[in-house]
N, C-alpha and C positions, 0 to 999 in steps of 0.2 A: 447229233456230229451227224450232216445232209451227207448223205452213201452218194458215192463220187461220179463222178460222171461223161464222157469224153465231147473234146468239145466239137463241135455243131459245123464238118467241114464245107459246107454250106456260106457258109459267113464270107463274104468280101461283095465287088461291086457283081453293082446286078449285069446282067449283059447289057442291057438296055444305056450302061452308064455315059459310055463313052456320046453316043448319041445324045442323050439331054444334055450333059455337061461338057463344058470344054478347060481343061484341068490348066490354070501360067502357076507363073512362079510361089515357089518354097516357099512362107510365110514360122513357120517355125520349123526345130524338131524335139523330143521330149525323151525319153529313157522308154516308149513303147511305141514313137511310128511319131508319124511328121503330119502340118498341115499346112496345108493348100490354099492357095486359092482358084475360081475356080467362075466358068460363069452360063449362066444359063442359055441354051440354045434353041426350046421355046416353050411356048406356052405359056400362060399368063404373066410366067417370070419372067421372059425373051429379056438379057441382056443386064437382068442383076446381078451382079456382085454376091459370091457365095465361099464360104468355107469351107471343103473337106479334109475331115482330120481320117489320116489313112493310117489302122493300125496296123504292125505286125502280128501277122498270125503265128512265130516261133515265141514269138516275149511273155504271148495270152496259158495263162496255167489250167488247170481242172482247178470244180470247183472239189471243197472240201480237198486241195492237194498243201492246204497251210494249216 
C-alpha cells in the first residue's frame, strides 16, 4: 500500500491563466467539476477554441485513502 500524501496545494490555475485564455460558457458538469469553453488570447493558437476542465479541490482525495 502506498504511503498517504497530502494534496498539492499549488494545484490550480496558473497566475497568468486569465492573460492566456478567455473563459466562455460552461459546456458540461460532472461529479468532480465542470468544463468550459475558452478562447486562446495570444500566441501561436490565438483565437482557437479550447476546453478547460475545472476540478473542485474539495472533491479530490489523498492518495491511499481508499
